[in-house]
DRENFIVEX-859347 format. One record per residue: x, y, z of N, C-alpha, C, O in turn. Coordinates in steps of 0.05 Angstrom, whole numbers, padded with zeros to 5 digits, always signed. Layout:
REM DRENFIVEX-859347
XYZXYZXYZXYZ/...
***
This chain:
REM DRENFIVEX-859347
+00016-00023+00000+00005-00001+00004+00020+00027+00000+00042+00029+00012/+00013+00045-00013+00030+00066-00017+00007+00095-00006-00016+00099-00014/+00021+00107+00009+00010+00130+00021+00026+00147+00011+00051+00146+00009/+00002+00172+00001+00026+00193-00018+00023+00217+00005+00003+00221+00019/+00045+00231+00006+00047+00256+00029+00036+00277+00014+00036+00280-00010/+00028+00291+00031+00017+00318+00021+00022+00342+00042+00020+00345+00067/+00029+00358+00022+00052+00381+00031+00067+00371+00064+00064+00384+00084/+00078+00351+00062+00095+00344+00085+00083+00333+00104+00091+00333+00127/+00054+00322+00094+00034+00310+00120+00027+00287+00110+00018+00292+00087/+00026+00261+00115+00009+00234+00102-00024+00245+00103-00037+00260+00118/-00029+00231+00085-00065+00236+00082-00075+00211+00106-00073+00187+00103/-00082+00220+00119-00101+00190+00130-00125+00204+00135-00130+00227+00126/-00141+00190+00150-00176+00186+00155-00172+00181+00186-00158+00161+00190/-00178+00190+00205-00181+00194+00236-00208+00179+00233-00224+00179+00213/-00211+00165+00257-00227+00150+00263-00244+00165+00293-00230+00175+00311/-00264+00165+00295-00278+00171+00327-00302+00152+00327-00317+00139+00312/-00299+00155+00351-00327+00139+00354-00354+00150+00368-00355+00171+00380/-00371+00133+00366-00394+00153+00367-00418+00134+00392-00413+00110+00397/-00438+00145+00403-00452+00120+00427-00477+00134+00416-00493+00143+00432/-00480+00138+00388-00507+00145+00377-00506+00159+00347-00502+00183+00343/-00510+00138+00324-00509+00148+00307-00526+00169+00295-00517+00187+00281/-00548+00166+00301-00568+00190+00294-00564+00216+00310-00568+00236+00297/-00557+00218+00330-00538+00244+00345-00511+00253+00323-00504+00276+00318/-00503+00233+00313-00476+00242+00307-00484+00255+00278-00478+00277+00269/-00503+00231+00265-00504+00245+00237-00519+00275+00235-00514+00292+00219/-00541+00277+00260-00545+00309+00261-00527+00331+00263-00527+00353+00252/-00508+00316+00286-00493+00340+00286-00473+00347+00263-00469+00370+00256/-00462+00326+00253-00437+00338+00233-00464+00336+00202-00453+00338+00180/-00481+00335+00202-00490+00340+00175-00508+00365+00178-00506+00383+00160/-00525+00367+00199-00541+00390+00197-00517+00414+00217-00516+00437+00209/-00505+00408+00234-00493+00423+00255-00465+00436+00232-00457+00459+00227/-00457+00416+00226-00426+00429+00212-00433+00430+00177-00417+00441+00162/-00455+00418+00168-00460+00421+00144-00438+00408+00125-00426+00419+00107/-00437+00377+00135-00413+00364+00124-00435+00343+00106-00460+00345+00107/-00421+00325+00090-00434+00304+00076-00426+00283+00097-00404+00279+00106/-00461+00265+00103-00452+00242+00114-00464+00224+00093-00485+00226+00080/-00439+00200+00094-00450+00169+00081-00445+00149+00102-00423+00143+00113/-00477+00135+00107-00469+00108+00123-00464+00092+00104-00474+00093+00082/-00443+00074+00114-00429+00048+00092-00424+00022+00120-00414+00028+00141/-00431+00006+00115-00430-00026+00129-00416-00006+00162-00393-00003+00170/-00437+00001+00172-00442+00002+00197-00431+00028+00209-00437+00036+00232/-00405+00049+00180-00396+00063+00201-00412+00088+00184-00428+00085+00165/-00404+00108+00195-00409+00145+00185-00385+00154+00174-00365+00153+00188/-00385+00161+00152-00361+00171+00131-00371+00200+00123-00386+00204+00104/-00356+00225+00143-00364+00245+00142-00342+00269+00124-00318+00270+00129/-00354+00285+00106-00327+00301+00093-00341+00333+00089-00365+00336+00082/-00325+00353+00093-00323+00379+00085-00322+00400+00108-00333+00399+00131/-00311+00414+00100-00301+00433+00123-00274+00427+00132-00268+00433+00155/-00260+00417+00118-00231+00411+00120-00232+00376+00135-00213+00362+00142/-00255+00372+00136-00260+00336+00151-00260+00330+00138-00269+00340+00118/-00248+00304+00138-00253+00274+00128-00244+00254+00152-00222+00248+00160/-00271+00245+00163-00277+00229+00188-00286+00201+00178-00298+00198+00157/-00279+00178+00198-00296+00150+00199-00304+00154+00229-00290+00160+00248/-00330+00149+00228-00335+00145+00255-00348+00120+00254-00362+00112+00236/-00341+00104+00281-00351+00084+00287-00366+00078+00311-00360+00085+00334/-00393+00060+00303-00407+00060+00326-00386+00048+00353-00366+00034+00348/-00395+00056+00383-00383+00049+00402-00401+00052+00434-00414+00072+00438/-00401+00039+00445-00413+00042+00470-00404+00041+00500-00414+00039+00523/-00376+00046+00487-00352+00041+00512-00355+00068+00525-00351+00084+00506/-00361+00082+00547-00352+00112+00547-00321+00119+00548-00316+00143+00544/-00305+00104+00552-00279+00114+00553-00267+00119+00524-00249+00134+00517/-00281+00101+00510-00271+00097+00481-00277+00133+00465-00263+00149+00452/-00309+00131+00476-00328+00155+00455-00317+00181+00465-00330+00201+00458/-00300+00186+00477-00299+00217+00483-00260+00220+00479-00244+00205+00470/-00258+00245+00490-00234+00255+00497-00208+00246+00474-00184+00243+00479/-00227+00243+00442-00208+00247+00417-00206+00268+00407-00225+00284+00411/-00183+00275+00392-00189+00295+00382-00168+00304+00350-00144+00304+00349/-00180+00309+00334-00165+00316+00312-00169+00339+00300-00188+00355+00302/-00139+00344+00279-00137+00371+00275-00141+00368+00245-00131+00352+00230/-00161+00392+00239-00166+00387+00204-00159+00425+00201-00167+00446+00211/-00137+00413+00177-00124+00435+00174-00145+00457+00137-00148+00448+00114/-00154+00479+00147-00171+00490+00123-00165+00523+00115-00165+00543+00129/-00160+00518+00085-00154+00548+00078-00166+00577+00094-00154+00598+00098/-00186+00572+00100-00206+00598+00106-00216+00594+00134-00239+00588+00135/-00206+00596+00151-00211+00582+00189-00228+00602+00191-00246+00595+00206/-00232+00626+00183-00251+00650+00198-00273+00650+00181-00295+00652+00193/-00275+00648+00158-00307+00641+00144-00325+00621+00157-00348+00624+00166/-00309+00601+00157-00309+00565+00176-00326+00577+00198-00350+00578+00198/-00304+00588+00223-00317+00598+00237-00339+00616+00244-00351+00613+00265/-00344+00636+00226-00365+00650+00230-00393+00638+00222-00415+00645+00230/-00384+00614+00200-00410+00593+00193-00418+00579+00213-00443+00577+00215/-00399+00565+00236-00408+00554+00249-00419+00565+00278-00434+00552+00293/-00407+00595+00286-00419+00610+00301-00455+00610+00299-00471+00606+00317/-00459+00615+00275-00494+00618+00267-00502+00584+00276-00524+00578+00267/-00495+00573+00284-00505+00534+00291-00510+00534+00324-00491+00530+00340/-00534+00538+00331-00543+00537+00360-00523+00511+00378-00509+00513+00399/-00528+00491+00363-00522+00475+00383-00491+00464+00371-00484+00441+00373/-00478+00483+00361-00448+00471+00353-00435+00493+00376-00440+00517+00376/-00418+00480+00396-00403+00497+00412-00378+00499+00408-00362+00480+00410/-00373+00524+00400-00349+00528+00387-00331+00552+00402-00343+00574+00407/-00304+00549+00409-00288+00561+00426-00284+00583+00407-00291+00582+00383/-00267+00613+00423-00262+00636+00405-00236+00628+00387-00218+00611+00392/-00239+00646+00360-00214+00639+00342-00194+00659+00349-00194+00683+00356/-00178+00641+00347-00149+00657+00362-00126+00641+00351-00125+00617+00344/-00102+00668+00354-00075+00653+00340-00061+00636+00359-00053+00644+00381/-00060+00617+00351-00039+00592+00364-00017+00602+00365-00008+00622+00353/-00003+00584+00388+00028+00603+00393+00042+00596+00367+00056+00615+00360/+00045+00576+00350+00060+00569+00325+00053+00593+00310+00069+00596+00291/+00032+00614+00311+00020+00634+00290+00007+00631+00270+00011+00645+00250/-00012+00610+00274-00033+00600+00257-00064+00610+00264-00064+00612+00289/-00084+00615+00256-00109+00617+00263-00129+00594+00271-00137+00579+00253/-00136+00590+00291-00156+00567+00302-00171+00572+00313-00174+00591+00328/-00187+00549+00306-00212+00550+00341-00221+00517+00333-00217+00503+00313/-00232+00513+00355-00239+00488+00361-00275+00484+00374-00292+00499+00383/-00274+00457+00367-00307+00451+00372-00306+00425+00379-00287+00412+00371/-00326+00412+00397-00328+00392+00412-00361+00376+00401-00384+00386+00403/-00354+00347+00390-00374+00339+00386-00398+00325+00404-00394+00327+00428/-00419+00312+00398-00432+00306+00422-00421+00286+00443-00423+00287+00467/-00406+00265+00428-00391+00248+00445-00372+00262+00456-00361+00246+00471/-00362+00282+00458-00336+00299+00470-00311+00295+00455-00290+00301+00467/-00310+00288+00434-00285+00287+00407-00286+00317+00409-00307+00330+00413/-00250+00332+00406-00252+00357+00401-00246+00352+00369-00239+00330+00360/-00250+00377+00354-00245+00379+00328-00229+00408+00324-00242+00429+00323/-00207+00409+00322-00194+00436+00319-00186+00448+00290-00169+00437+00276/-00193+00460+00286-00197+00477+00253-00174+00497+00253-00173+00519+00264/-00153+00484+00236-00126+00514+00234-00125+00514+00214-00130+00498+00196/-00117+00539+00217-00111+00563+00189-00084+00539+00170-00065+00529+00181/-00092+00535+00134-00074+00527+00122-00054+00546+00110-00060+00565+00095/-00035+00539+00117-00021+00566+00106-00003+00564+00081+00021+00562+00086/-00008+00563+00059+00020+00552+00037+00038+00573+00039+00060+00573+00026/
***
């Protein structure tokens, strides 16, 4: 299997866990406006810099406290869009110590999604 690098990073699809697929589907599709596809018992999420696989899991130790960093070209626009969503908890837009603009949000299972400015 060949993995092609992408600007010094490897392309990968992170896996998050969900205790409730219906709730996760609503959050990612309605809240974050991502395309969500169900396939063989998993959810596949794409949009807003995200590419995720979400697996069903009832173990509370696995379904929370995971983090994913999403690089996006227009982080400020995405931030403004998510601020209008009443059930999407968004942190403040700020500069990270490395100098990149970023914000984060938490999904219904307690996983944190970091959206970081992708500067070319």
